C-alpha positions as CSV (number, residue, x, y, z in Angstrom):
1,M,30.7,79.2,90.8
2,K,31.4,82.8,89.3
3,K,28.4,84.3,91.2
4,F,29.9,83.3,94.4
5,I,33.5,84.6,93.6
6,F,31.8,87.9,92.3
7,F,29.5,88.0,95.6
8,I,33.1,87.4,97.7
9,F,34.4,90.2,95.5
10,L,31.8,92.3,96.9
11,S,31.7,91.6,100.0
12,F,35.6,92.2,100.4
13,F,34.9,95.6,98.1
14,I,32.3,96.7,101.0
15,I,34.1,95.8,103.8
16,G,37.5,98.0,102.7
17,C,35.2,100.9,102.0
18,T,33.6,100.8,105.8
19,H,34.5,104.2,107.7
20,H,32.8,105.0,111.2
21,T,30.9,108.1,112.3
22,P,32.0,110.3,115.0
23,Y,30.8,110.1,118.5
24,T,28.1,107.2,117.6
25,N,30.8,104.9,115.6
26,R,28.1,103.9,113.3
27,S,29.7,101.6,110.6
28,Q,29.0,103.0,107.2
29,L,29.6,102.4,103.6
30,M,32.0,105.0,101.4
31,L,32.6,105.1,98.1
32,V,33.4,108.8,97.9
33,S,36.4,110.2,99.4
34,E,36.2,113.3,101.8
35,D,38.1,115.2,99.4
36,E,35.9,114.8,96.5
37,E,32.9,115.2,98.9
38,I,34.2,118.8,99.8
39,A,34.7,119.6,96.4
40,M,31.4,118.5,95.4
41,G,29.9,120.9,98.6
42,E,31.9,123.8,97.5
43,K,31.2,124.1,94.0
44,S,27.2,123.5,94.8
45,Y,27.5,126.0,97.6
46,K,28.7,128.7,95.2
47,E,26.2,127.9,92.6
48,F,23.4,128.5,95.7
49,L,24.9,131.8,96.5
50,Q,24.7,133.4,93.2
51,K,20.9,133.0,93.2
52,A,19.9,133.3,97.0
53,K,18.8,136.4,98.8
54,I,21.8,137.1,101.3
55,S,20.5,138.7,104.3
56,K,21.9,142.8,105.0
57,D,20.9,142.6,108.5
58,I,24.3,142.8,110.4
59,K,23.4,141.9,113.8
60,D,21.8,138.7,113.1
61,T,24.5,137.4,110.7
62,K,27.5,138.2,113.6
63,R,25.3,136.4,115.9
64,I,24.7,133.1,113.4
65,E,28.4,133.8,112.8
66,A,29.2,134.1,116.2
67,I,27.4,130.5,117.1
68,V,28.8,128.9,113.7
69,K,32.8,129.9,115.4
70,R,31.8,127.6,118.6
71,I,30.3,124.7,117.1
72,A,33.2,124.7,114.4
73,K,35.6,124.7,117.2
74,A,33.7,121.8,119.0
75,A,33.7,119.9,115.1
76,N,37.4,120.1,115.0
77,R,37.8,119.4,111.4
78,P,41.1,121.0,110.0
79,K,40.2,120.0,106.4
80,Y,36.8,122.9,106.4
81,K,36.7,126.0,105.5
82,W,34.0,127.3,107.3
83,E,31.9,129.8,105.9
84,V,28.0,130.9,106.4
85,H,25.6,133.3,105.3
86,L,22.0,134.1,106.8
87,I,19.8,134.0,103.4
88,E,16.6,136.1,103.3
89,D,13.4,133.1,103.2
90,P,11.1,132.1,104.7
91,Q,11.8,128.8,105.3
92,V,12.3,127.2,108.6
93,N,15.2,125.5,107.8
94,A,19.3,125.3,107.6
95,W,22.2,123.3,105.8
96,C,25.4,122.7,105.9
97,M,27.6,121.4,102.9
98,P,30.6,118.9,103.6
99,G,33.6,121.5,104.3
100,G,31.8,123.1,106.4
101,K,29.8,125.6,104.1
102,I,26.2,126.6,105.9
103,V,23.3,128.3,105.3
104,V,20.8,130.1,107.7
105,Y,17.4,131.1,106.6
106,T,15.7,134.3,108.4
107,G,12.6,131.6,108.7
108,L,14.6,129.7,111.3
109,L,15.1,132.8,113.6
110,K,11.2,132.9,114.3
111,V,11.0,129.5,115.7
112,A,14.7,129.5,117.3
113,K,13.9,131.8,120.2
114,N,17.4,132.1,121.6
115,D,21.3,131.2,120.7
116,D,21.0,128.0,122.1
117,Q,18.0,127.2,119.9
118,L,19.6,128.3,116.7
119,A,22.9,126.2,118.0
120,T,20.4,123.4,117.8
121,V,20.1,123.4,114.2
122,I,23.0,124.3,113.2
123,S,24.8,121.3,115.6
124,H,22.7,119.4,113.8
125,E,23.4,120.3,110.3
126,V,27.2,120.5,110.8
127,A,26.7,116.8,112.2
128,H,25.1,115.9,108.8
129,A,28.7,117.1,107.2
130,L,30.8,115.6,110.2
131,A,28.8,112.4,109.6
132,R,29.3,112.4,106.0
133,H,25.6,111.3,105.2
134,G,25.7,112.7,101.9
135,A,28.9,110.6,100.7
136,E,27.1,107.7,102.5
137,R,23.7,108.2,100.7
138,I,25.7,108.3,97.3
139,S,27.6,105.4,98.4
140,Q,24.2,103.2,99.3
141,A,22.4,104.6,95.8
142,E,25.4,103.3,94.0
143,V,25.1,99.8,95.8
144,A,21.8,99.7,95.2
145,A,22.5,100.3,91.5
146,L,24.7,97.7,91.2
147,I,22.5,94.7,93.0
148,R,19.4,96.0,90.9
149,Q,21.3,95.3,87.3
150,I,22.4,92.0,88.6
151,G,18.8,90.7,89.9
152,L,17.8,92.4,86.3
153,I,20.3,90.2,84.4
154,A,19.3,87.3,86.6
155,V,15.6,87.7,85.6
156,A,16.0,88.7,82.3
157,T,18.1,85.3,81.7
158,K,15.3,82.9,83.6
159,A,12.2,84.9,83.2
160,P,12.3,88.0,81.0
161,Q,8.6,88.4,81.1
162,Y,9.2,89.3,84.7
163,T,11.6,92.0,83.9
164,G,9.3,95.1,84.6
165,T,7.8,93.4,87.5
166,F,10.5,93.0,89.2
167,D,12.2,96.6,88.1
168,M,9.3,98.3,89.7
169,A,8.8,95.9,93.1
170,Y,12.7,96.7,93.3
171,G,12.2,100.3,93.2
172,Y,9.3,100.4,95.6
173,T,11.0,98.2,98.2
174,T,14.8,100.3,98.3
175,A,13.0,103.2,98.9
176,L,10.2,102.4,101.6
177,G,12.6,99.3,103.2
178,V,15.9,100.7,103.0
179,M,16.6,104.4,101.7
180,L,14.1,106.0,104.0
181,P,15.0,104.2,107.2
182,Y,18.3,104.9,106.2
183,S,17.3,108.5,106.1
184,R,15.9,108.6,109.3
185,T,18.9,107.0,110.8
186,H,20.6,110.0,109.5
187,E,18.3,112.5,110.7
188,Y,18.1,110.6,114.6
189,E,22.2,110.4,114.5
190,A,22.3,113.8,113.5
191,D,20.6,115.0,116.3
192,E,22.4,112.8,118.4
193,I,25.8,114.3,117.5
194,G,24.1,117.8,117.2
195,I,24.0,117.6,121.0
196,Y,27.4,116.3,121.8
197,L,28.6,119.4,119.7
198,M,26.3,121.5,121.4
199,D,27.6,120.2,124.8
200,K,31.1,120.6,123.8
201,A,30.7,124.3,122.6
202,G,29.1,125.0,125.7
203,Y,25.7,125.4,125.1
204,N,22.6,124.5,126.9
205,I,21.5,121.0,125.4
206,H,18.2,121.6,126.8
207,E,17.3,124.0,124.9
208,A,17.4,121.4,121.9
209,V,13.9,119.7,123.5
210,K,12.1,123.4,123.6
211,F,13.3,123.8,120.0
212,W,11.8,120.9,118.6
213,E,8.8,121.7,120.6
214,N,8.6,124.8,119.1
215,M,9.2,123.0,115.4
216,K,5.8,120.5,116.3
217,K,3.4,123.4,117.1
218,V,4.6,125.0,113.9
219,S,4.4,121.6,111.5
220,A,1.4,120.5,113.6
221,G,-1.0,118.6,110.8
222,K,1.3,119.3,108.1
223,A,3.9,116.5,108.3
224,P,3.4,113.5,106.3
225,P,3.4,110.0,107.9
226,E,6.9,109.1,109.3
227,F,7.1,105.3,107.3
228,V,7.2,107.5,103.9
229,S,9.0,110.5,105.1
230,T,12.8,110.7,104.8
231,H,12.6,112.4,108.6
232,P,11.4,111.2,112.2
233,S,8.5,112.5,113.4
234,D,8.7,115.6,116.1
235,E,7.2,113.3,119.2
236,H,9.7,110.5,118.2
237,R,12.5,113.4,117.7
238,I,12.2,114.5,121.5
239,E,12.1,111.3,122.9
240,K,15.4,110.5,121.4
241,I,17.0,113.6,122.4
242,K,15.4,113.8,125.6
243,E,17.7,110.3,126.1
244,I,20.8,111.3,124.3
245,I,21.2,114.6,127.5
246,K,20.2,111.7,130.1
247,K,22.9,109.9,128.8
248,I,25.6,112.9,128.5
249,E,24.1,113.9,132.1
250,A,25.0,110.4,133.4
251,R,28.2,110.8,131.7
252,K,29.4,114.3,133.4
253,K,27.8,112.9,137.2
254,K,30.1,109.9,136.6
255,N,33.3,111.8,135.7
256,H,32.2,114.5,138.4
257,A,32.2,111.6,141.1
258,K,35.6,110.1,140.1
């Protein structure tokens, strides 16, 4: 009876902490407030900048700032204090902290051939922040840890000799069965939200496909198997992006016909 009451309480608690992502409207568990998330993002950003090598290339910096300005306007998040730095680093990467703190690595400029392709990546990273994927992962980890503790107590009570086996099996199945697929869900979702942001900001969304085709060439043979990766394969990503573009164009055509 006590277990039943506990799970009823847990269910109501989780339902009460459910939020929805922008554009995709996916339900998500959220145990971290947006203000807490933004504060963590600002702290991490300041710590990162203290060690990073900020680019002195004024032309490229202004170019990145202009793209961020357009995407930020499309994102329309009053709580966010947008900021971007171009970092001297060969990584083909960029990221956005909660609260709108963005980093773009100079290595990305060699793969993104134009502003639309740069907007593809920046919009994708901003989408992660808008969808609060970081806070969602923290929330998922907290719930997983709670369930693990309940399981360990139950096993220790009835079959203590299997406690170690349960712990190892739970960790493995949670990683491959829950956390990694959720990471790929976040990546696909950030792609979708990012394409909507690009479109709203006036960028050519077809360049998103070309950017990921460039990435496919760069990462050929280097990416791990998708089932053990937090990111989807380039092929699957390109397929999904093409579907999103078709959906956006069909909606525009329908609206134009009215």
